[in-house]
N, C-alpha and C positions, 0 to 999 in steps of 0.2 A: 702722719694721717692728716688728710685735708680737712679744713674747717667746714662745718655744716652751718648753713644760714637759716635762721628762723625769723620770719618777718611778722611782727605783731606780738606785743607783750601782754596780751589779755589772758584769759583762762586757757584757751587751747594752745597758744604759743608758749606760755609759761610751762604748761604740762609737758609739751613736746620737748622743750629745751632741757628740762630736768631729766626726762626719761632717756634722752640720747646721751646726756652728760654722764648719767649713772652707768651707762653701758660703755663708757670709755671714750666717747667722741668729743672732740673739741668743737664747741658750739658758740656761734655768735648770734645773740638775740637782739634783733633790731626793733626799737620802739621809737616812733616819731615824736611822741610827747617828751618834754615840753617844747621842743624846737618847733613843732607844728601841732597845735591843739585841735580839739574837736568841740562841737556844740554841746556834748554830753559830759565829758570828763572834767573833773575838778582838780585832780592832782597829777603828779608825774609818776605815781606808784604803778608797778606792774600789777596786773589782775585787779584793777579797780572795778568795782561793781557799779553800774550806772543806771540800772533799771530797778529791779527788786533786790532785797537782801536775802531771799530764800532760794535754796536749791531744791525746794519742794520735798515731797515725802521720802521717808527712809524705810517705809514698810515694803517688803518684797511683794505684797499683794497689790501694790500700786506700781504702775509702769515706771515712774521715775525712781521709786525705791528699788525696783529690780535692777534698773540700769546702774544705780549706785553700787549695789551688791556685786555686780559684774566688774565694775571699775575697781572696787576694793580688791577683788581677786587678782586684778592686773597691776595693782600697786599704785593707784592714783595718788600723786602728791597733793593735788588740789583738794581732794576730799580730806586728806589728813590735816591740811591747813584749815579747812572749814570746820572740822571737828574741834580744833583748838580754839576757834573763834565763835563757837556756837552760843546762841542766845535762846531762851525759852520760846518755842513756837509749836508746842505739841509734837506731833510725829513728823513735822517738817524740819529740815535742816536749814534753819535761818542763822545768819551770822552777823556779828558786829562788823560792819564794812571796813572800818579802819584797822581793826585787829587782824581781820582776814587778809587784807591787802598787804599789810606789813609782814605777815608770816610768809606769804609767797615771795614778796619782794626780797626779804632777807635771805631766804633759802637760795634764790637764784643768784643774788650778788655774792653770796659766800661760797658758791660752788667753784672749785678750782678749775673745772673744765668749761665754765661759761663766762663769756665776756659780753657785756651789754653795751650796745652802741646806740646813741640817740640821734635821730634824724630821719627824714623821709627816705624811703627806698622806692625807686621807680623801675626796678628790673626784677624779673622773676628768677629766683635762685635755683641753681642745679649743681649739686644736690642741695635740697632744702625744702622747707615747708612754708607755705603762705597761710597765715592765720590772722589776718588783719581785721577780721570781724566786720560788723555792720557799718562801721565808719571808715572804710578803706579810703585812702586819699585819692583825689581825682587822678593824679599822675599814675599811680599804680593801677587804679581801676581801668584807665585807658589802655595800659599795657596788657592787662588781663583780657580785656575785650578784644584787642587786636590779635593776641595770641590764640584765643579760642575761636575766633572767626565769627562770633555771635555777640550781640549786645548783652551786657549784664542786666539782670532784672533788678528792680528796686521796689521797696515798699517803705512804710513809715512806722516806727515804733513809738508808742505813747507811754509815758511813765507817770506814776501816781504821786500825789503830794505826800509829804511827811509832816506830821504835826508834833508840837511840843506837848508832853504829857501834863506839864504844869498848867497849860491853858485849857485843859478839858474840864468839863463839869462832872466831877466824880460822884455827885449826888444823882446824876442821870446815867452816866456811862457805867457799865458793870462788866465784871470779868466772867467769862464763860467760854468753853469750847464746845463745838457742835457735838451733840449727843454725850458730852462729858468724856469722850474717848481720847481726845487729842492731848494727852498729858505726857510730859517728859519726866524722867526720873528726877526726883527731888523738887518738882515744880508744885506739887500739891494739886488738889482737886478743883481749885477755883478757876482753872482754865488759862490758856495761853493767849487769849485774845481779849481785847476790849470791845464792847458791843454797844451800839446805839439803837434802841428799839424805836420803831415808827408805827403809829396807828395809821388807819387808812387815810384820814384827812391830811396828816403830815406827809405821807408818801405822795398823795396826789398833788399837793402843792409843790413838793420837791420836783416831781416829774415835769410839771408845768414850767417851773423856773429853768430846769435843765434844757428843755426843748427850746425855750426862748433865748437862752444865753448866747452871748457873742463868742465866736471861736476865731482862732487864727486862721486866716485864709490866704491863699495865693493861687496862682495859676497851676502850680505843681500839685496842690492838694485837691484840685477839682475832681481828679479820678484816682483816688488813693486806694490801691489794692491791699487793705489792711489784713494782717495775719489774724486769724480768729482768736488766738491765745493772747493777743495784746490789743484788743479792740477798745478804742476810746469810749468812755462811758456815755458820752453824748451821742455817739454813733450807735451804740447798742440800743439806746432807748428809742431811736427812730424806727427800730424794728417792731415796736409795740410798747404800749404803756406798762405792760406786765413783764417785759423782758428782764428787768432788773430783779423783780421778785422771784423769778425762776433762774436767776444767774447769781451775781455776787451778793445780792441783798436777800437771798432766800432765807426765810425765817425758820425752816425746819431744824429740829434738833436743839433749839435754844429756847429756854423759858425766861420770860421777862420777870425778874424778881419782884417788880412793883405790882404786877397783876397776877402772877402765878400762871399765866397763860402764854401761848405763843403769840408774838407780835405780828403785825401785818407785814412788816419788812424789818430787816436787821442789817445795819452797816457794821462791818467788823474792821478793827484796827489791829495790825500785827507789829510786834516789837521790832525795832530796827537796831538797837544797841543793847549791850549787856546791862547797862545801868537802867534801862527802861525809860529813858528820857525822850526818845524819839519813836513815833508810831506811824506806820504806813497805812493809808486808806486802801484797804484791800479791794482790788478790782476797779479802782478809780483812775486808771490811766486816762489822760485827758489832753485836749488841745484848747481848752477854754482859755481866754485871756485872763491874766492874773487878777484883775478886779472882779471878774466874773467867778473865778474859783473861790475867792473870799466870800462873795455875796451868796452864791448858790450852796456851797458846801457848809457854810455856817448856818444853813437852814436845818441841818441834821441835828436832832436832839442831842444835847451834850457838847456840841461843837460851836455854840453861838459865839464864843470868845476865842476860838481856835487860833493859835499862832502857827503860821506856816513856816517850817524850817526849810522846806523845799517845795516849790510849786511844781505841778505837773507840767510836762512839756512833750514835744514831739520831735523826733529826729530821723534822719535818713537811715535806712537799713538796706544794704546791697547784698545780693547773693548771685552765684553763678547757676546756670542751668546744668546741674550735675549730670542728669541722665543723657543729655544731648552732647556733653562736651568732655566728660572726665572718664577715666578708667574705673573699674570696680573698686579699686583701693583709693579713689579720689585723687588721681594724678593726671597730669597732662598726657594726652594720647601719644604725643611725639617726644615726651620726656618723662618716663615713669618714675624718675627720682625727684621730680618736682611735684610735691604733693600739696593738697589743700586741706585745711582743717578749720573747725569752728563754724560760726554762723554763715560764713562766706560760702559754705558747701550746700546750704539749704536745710540745715538742721536748726531747730529753734529751742532755745533754753540753755541755761548755764551748764547743766549736767550733760546734755547732749553735745554741746560745743566742746566741753572738756574731754569727753569720751573720744571724739574724733581726733583731737590733738594727741591723745594717748596712743590710739591705734596708728595714727600717721607716723609717730616716732618709732613704734615697734616695727612697722613695715619698712621705713627708711633704713633702720638698722639692719634688717634682714637683707634687703637688696644690696647694701654695701658689703655684706658678707657673702654675696653670691647666691642668696636664697630667693625664692619667689615670695612676693607679697601674699598675705593671707587675710581673710575676713572671717569672723566667727559665723557659725551656722545661723540661719534665720529663725531657729528656735530660741536664740538668745535675743535680748532687746537690742544690744549693740549690732549684732548681725542683721536683725530685722530692719534697723534704721538704714544700714548700708544697702540692704536690698532695695529699700524704697528709693534711695538716691540713685540706684542703678536702673530700676525698672519703672519708675513713675513716667507718666505720659509727658514727654518733653514739651508738647504744645500747651500744656496746662499745668506746668510744674509750679508748685507752691511749697513753702517751707513746712517742715514736719517736726513735731516733737514726739517723745516716747509715748506709745500707747499700745494696749494689748491687741488692738486691731491689726498691728503690723506683724505680729508673731505668726509663725506656722501653726495651723490649727492642730489641736490634740486629736489623736486617733479616735478616741471615744469620749468626747467632752461631756462632763456632767451638767445637769441643768442648773445646779446651784452656782451662782456667780462667784462667791467667795472660794468655794471648793475648786472651781475651774482656775481661778487665779493662783491658788496655792499649787496646783499641778503645773501650771505654766512656769511658776517660779522654780519649783523643784527641778523640772526638766531643763530649764535654761541654765541653772547653775551647774547641774551635772554635765550638760553638753559643753559648757564653757570650759570646765576643768578638763574634760576629755580632749577638747580642741587644743587647749594650752599644752597638754602632755604630748599630743601627737606632733605639735609644731615646735617643741622645745622652748616654750615661752615660760618665763618666770618673772614674778613681780620684782621691780627694781628696789 
């Protein structure tokens, strides 16, 4: 049996390699680190998380939670590793980065059908899967562009700072989850998040400082087409002084214990590790210069002496124009067994990227057995994502993450939003199971 080559050892590539190996294929997983590093990665581990430590919601009435439920039906290895590394974050699946990456890394290296090769790859594999993610090397990106006949698109991802818990003022910072609902089994009622309440004067002063703060600039950044889901906080505030109060700093659902009332604005911090020593400033992706991050973010009540374990930064994110250049199962038009997966396809988010790696592996296995590639129906979240990548306007193509707006509409949708989402989820999971049965698909 010929070896299959997976290029990229991130979430999508690791998932794809595992799925193919479990189905009996000999797999070579290529990862360029540490031979060639990136501006965002810090280790040589497979599946290192470089942006957030959360895979978002696990509830099926949330689009990301529904996608996870579908992936579990398909046997996602990445989600099993995430479960093992889970840290308290309410209904979100947040992980200890090191524990998670080690779990994936060890599974891959221990698999008898997988060989990991370190070093840059500058050729498109056939048969194989390209899952090099947002930091694809220049050499491979040039090969992709040349093969597709169009220029790859690019935007920039911003990441949020991480703070030391010991440096926070715990007389000011308080634990609470929005509406008290975001609790995890065994976590207690005090909440999964740390909160910093702001009154109107504090908020206005913070906004003034944020608007005036110095940012990293270059010619490349002059016309940055930011993805909405990863908008730098200083860019968000330029849309209006109240934009943060209706975005990541919205105070609804949280009561300030000092006043017994809702604050003017609330900054939330999410746990990064199991021990609770590192906390992420939720929604504070930024390209502020390091001294400015220290000055401006320490204006937040309770963070006056904050120790920054990781500063926010910005890095390149490349993706291909999928609707213009790829087949419906995200493969080259002239080589259907050369598939793309992960953020390179134009999906956005950890869960979405992993899901494309999983489906790419299932389809490559099918084609090598003489079967046609298949895509779930658009009543499922995974199928709806693939439909978007197939049918979006190629002239204005932008990355997309899971959302209920992608799904095929219900025949008779109820007015109640939660009831509608419950029906979406029930239909999606039923249709996915029927699709799996019809196509002889079983979880690895």
